[in-house]
PLY file of the C-alpha trace (Angstrom):
ply
format ascii 1.0
element vertex 74
property float x
property float y
property float z
element edge 73
property int vertex1
property int vertex2
end_header
13.80 5.13 19.11
12.14 8.51 18.98
8.68 9.22 17.63
9.75 10.84 14.34
11.87 7.89 13.22
8.95 5.58 14.04
6.68 7.57 11.72
9.32 7.80 9.00
9.80 4.03 9.12
6.04 3.49 9.06
5.70 5.75 6.00
8.46 3.87 4.17
7.01 0.44 5.01
3.49 1.57 4.08
4.64 3.04 0.77
6.48 -0.15 -0.18
3.49 -2.31 0.81
1.01 -0.15 -1.07
3.21 -0.04 -4.18
3.62 -3.83 -4.14
-0.12 -4.49 -3.82
-0.89 -1.73 -6.33
1.62 -3.17 -8.80
0.21 -6.68 -8.46
-3.28 -5.28 -8.99
-2.23 -3.35 -12.10
-0.36 -6.37 -13.49
-3.45 -8.56 -13.11
-5.69 -5.94 -14.71
-3.35 -5.30 -17.64
-2.76 -9.02 -18.11
-6.51 -9.55 -18.30
-6.80 -6.61 -20.68
-4.17 -7.92 -23.08
-5.29 -11.55 -22.88
-9.05 -11.18 -23.00
-9.52 -7.60 -24.31
-11.32 -6.67 -21.09
-10.31 -4.72 -18.02
-9.11 -1.22 -17.43
-7.21 0.81 -20.00
-6.09 3.83 -17.98
-3.31 3.23 -15.46
-4.07 6.07 -13.03
-7.79 6.41 -12.62
-9.52 7.82 -9.56
-10.49 4.40 -8.22
-6.93 3.05 -8.42
-5.64 6.12 -6.58
-8.35 5.60 -3.94
-7.32 1.95 -3.53
-3.67 3.01 -3.17
-4.55 5.53 -0.43
-6.69 3.00 1.46
-3.89 0.39 1.39
-1.34 3.02 2.45
-3.40 4.21 5.43
-4.19 0.69 6.57
-0.55 -0.37 6.40
0.55 2.83 8.15
-1.81 2.37 11.11
-0.93 -1.35 11.31
2.80 -0.53 11.44
2.36 2.17 14.11
0.25 -0.02 16.39
2.62 -2.96 15.88
5.62 -0.85 16.88
3.81 0.52 19.95
2.77 -2.98 21.06
6.29 -4.30 20.55
7.67 -1.46 22.68
5.19 -2.23 25.43
6.13 -5.92 25.48
9.89 -5.39 25.71
0 1
1 2
2 3
3 4
4 5
5 6
6 7
7 8
8 9
9 10
10 11
11 12
12 13
13 14
14 15
15 16
16 17
17 18
18 19
19 20
20 21
21 22
22 23
23 24
24 25
25 26
26 27
27 28
28 29
29 30
30 31
31 32
32 33
33 34
34 35
35 36
36 37
37 38
38 39
39 40
40 41
41 42
42 43
43 44
44 45
45 46
46 47
47 48
48 49
49 50
50 51
51 52
52 53
53 54
54 55
55 56
56 57
57 58
58 59
59 60
60 61
61 62
62 63
63 64
64 65
65 66
66 67
67 68
68 69
69 70
70 71
71 72
72 73
């Protein structure tokens, strides 16, 4: 496996992971908003975008290091 396909796969995995966690977070916040009239009203605020980027970068680096370690072991 060459380096570019490793990064492409890491970007795809990181995007899916970040979207899943982001979606669960938004569902919880909107559920709380509709049930208890509290929580956030705007879907795309600056803090939610920041959380999405943090999750994406963490998942990306985790995937890259995991692939490199797996290559070293085999």
